C-alpha positions in Angstrom: -2.8 -3.2 40.9 -0.3 -4.4 38.1 2.3 -1.8 36.3 0.3 -2.0 32.9 -2.3 -0.4 34.7 -0.7 2.0 36.6 1.1 3.1 33.6 1.7 6.9 34.3 -0.1 9.3 31.4 2.3 9.6 28.6 1.8 12.6 25.6 -0.5 11.9 23.1 0.6 9.2 20.4 0.2 9.5 17.0 -2.3 7.3 14.9 -0.4 4.1 14.4 0.0 3.8 18.7 -2.8 2.1 20.1 -3.8 2.6 23.6 -2.3 -0.3 26.0 -4.6 -0.1 29.2 -7.5 0.5 27.5 -8.2 -1.4 24.5 -6.3 -4.6 24.4 -7.4 -8.2 26.9 -4.9 -8.8 29.4 -3.2 -11.4 27.2 -2.2 -9.0 24.8 -1.1 -6.6 27.2 1.0 -9.2 28.8 2.8 -9.9 25.8 3.1 -6.2 24.9 4.8 -5.3 28.0 6.6 -8.7 28.0 8.3 -7.5 24.5 8.6 -4.6 25.6 10.7 -5.0 28.2 12.7 -7.8 27.2 13.5 -6.1 24.0 14.8 -2.7 26.2 16.8 -5.1 28.7 18.9 -6.4 25.2 18.8 -3.6 23.9 20.1 -1.5 27.3 21.6 -4.3 28.9 19.5 -3.1 32.0 17.9 -5.8 34.1 15.4 -3.7 35.7 13.6 -3.9 32.6 13.5 -8.2 32.8 12.4 -7.7 36.1 9.3 -5.4 35.3 8.5 -7.8 32.8 8.6 -11.1 35.5 6.9 -8.9 37.6 4.1 -8.6 35.5 4.6 -12.2 34.0 4.4 -13.5 37.8 1.6 -11.3 39.0 -0.6 -12.8 35.7 0.4 -16.6 35.9 2.0 -17.3 39.3 5.9 -17.5 40.0 5.8 -21.4 38.8 3.9 -20.6 35.6 5.9 -17.2 34.5 9.7 -19.7 34.7 8.7 -21.0 31.3 7.2 -17.8 30.1 10.3 -15.8 30.3 12.9 -18.3 28.8 10.3 -18.5 26.1 9.4 -14.6 25.8 13.5 -14.2 26.0 13.9 -16.6 23.1 11.5 -15.4 20.7 12.6 -11.2 21.3 16.6 -12.7 20.8 15.5 -14.6 17.8 13.4 -10.8 16.1 16.4 -8.6 17.3 18.8 -11.2 16.0 17.0 -11.9 12.8 15.9 -8.0 12.3 17.6 -6.4 9.4 16.3 -3.2 11.0 16.3 -1.6 14.6 13.0 -2.8 16.4 11.4 0.0 18.2 9.5 0.3 21.4 7.9 2.8 23.6 9.4 3.8 27.4 8.2 1.6 29.9 5.7 4.2 31.3 4.1 4.8 28.1 0.1 3.8 27.5 0.7 3.0 24.2 1.8 0.6 21.9 4.2 1.7 18.8 3.6 -0.3 15.7 6.4 -2.9 15.9 4.8 -3.7 19.4 1.2 -4.5 17.7 2.8 -6.3 14.8 4.9 -8.3 18.0 1.4 -8.9 19.5 -0.3 -9.6 16.3 2.6 -12.1 15.5 2.0 -14.1 19.1 -1.6 -13.9 18.7 -1.5 -15.4 14.9 0.8 -18.4 16.1 -1.6 -19.2 18.7 -4.7 -19.5 16.1 -2.6 -21.1 13.5 -3.1 -18.4 11.0 -0.3 -18.9 8.9 -0.1 -15.6 6.5 -0.8 -13.5 9.0 2.2 -13.9 11.1 4.6 -14.5 8.5 2.9 -11.3 7.2 3.9 -9.8 10.7 7.0 -11.3 11.1 8.1 -9.7 7.6 7.1 -6.3 8.9 8.9 -6.5 12.3 12.0 -7.7 11.0 12.2 -6.0 7.7 13.3 -9.1 5.6 12.1 -12.3 4.6 14.5 -14.8 6.5 11.4 -14.8 9.7 12.0 -18.8 10.5 14.2 -18.7 13.5 11.4 -15.6 15.1 8.4 -17.7 14.0 9.8 -20.8 15.9 10.1 -18.5 19.1 7.1 -17.2 18.9 5.3 -20.2 18.1 7.2 -21.6 21.3 6.3 -18.4 23.7 2.6 -18.5 22.1 2.0 -22.6 23.3 3.6 -21.8 26.1 1.0 -18.7 27.0 -1.7 -20.8 26.2 -0.6 -23.8 28.8 -0.4 -20.9 30.8 -3.9 -19.7 30.2 -3.2 -16.6 28.6 -4.9 -17.0 25.2 -4.9 -14.1 22.7 -8.1 -12.9 20.8 -8.3 -14.8 17.4 -8.9 -11.0 16.0 -5.8 -9.7 17.3 -3.7 -11.8 14.8 -4.9 -9.3 12.6 -4.7 -6.0 14.7 -1.2 -5.5 12.3 -2.7 -5.9 9.3 -2.8 -2.2 8.6 0.7 -1.6 10.2 2.8 -3.8 7.2 4.1 -0.5 6.0 6.6 1.2 8.3 6.0 4.7 9.7 8.2 7.3 11.5 8.6 6.6 15.0 5.6 7.7 17.0 6.7 9.2 20.2 4.8 8.2 23.4 
């Protein structure tokens, strides 16, 4: 059983957080956990965060297919972090829910996979807190393409999951 499916039960989250394991398909959960773990790795310099992401991706697609996914995930998350004019927030690794920023990131990748330009641009602007989103969009497009190549296709409807989250809200605790 994967780490995603065995997250410890966290405290109740507020309205803008959504359950990770119960409500999202596997590809969406994979993107959310990957984003969370990779960003935490950058923010804390803890390699253990990246190892969790590697374990999830290699379990989902196999070690060979996971290698290019990890490269594209790292490039995308770095572009998000470097382009953002605000602190990107993520829930702790063990949390059963995704926060606003994680949902926007998932929606951004889904929108890239399904070529819904207004949606991925809106998600990127909301996530980054600025209009300079080209580098982050390019990273998301490359990651989305690599996910598709590995058989991880997000639902077209997921592209619009972030639509109600474009206004910042106070940080919701897990």
